[in-house]
Residue, then its C-alpha position, 0 to 999 in steps of 0.5 A: m537483315i541484321t542492323n548494327i547501330q553504333s552511336i559515337g559519343f552518346t547513347a541512342s534512345e530506344a525510339l531512335t534505334s527502332f526508327i533506324n531499324e524500321k528505315t533499314e528494313r525497308l531497304g530490303q524491298f529494293l535489294e534482296s541481296i543485302i546481308s546486313s546494314e551498319v549504321s553509324l551516328s555521330l555529332d559533328n563540331a559544325v557551327s550551324g545547327e546541322n551537326k547530326v551525322c548518319n552513315i549507312r553501310l549496306v553489306i552486299p555481295g561484291n561491293d558495299l554501298l555507303a550513304s551519308a547525311q548531315c542534318k538537324s536531327f538524327e531521324e532526318a539524317t537517317t531518312k536522307a541517307s536511306d533515301a540515297 
């Protein structure tokens, strides 16, 4: 499965991109028809500390699946979005 990672407004570290790749590869165990995944990382202008947003879009035949999460870290947001 191909994973495209887009970080909006910053450059994602190598550790973060490898963590995201690991999480998205695990999704292939649950649904074999996944063609690719598109991950979008951004910072929200929230007053609270939970300003990291992760959107995961799974490209599958038919309708695509989209999950989003907002947390204190990108790793936590990625985990919650992939679990959803």
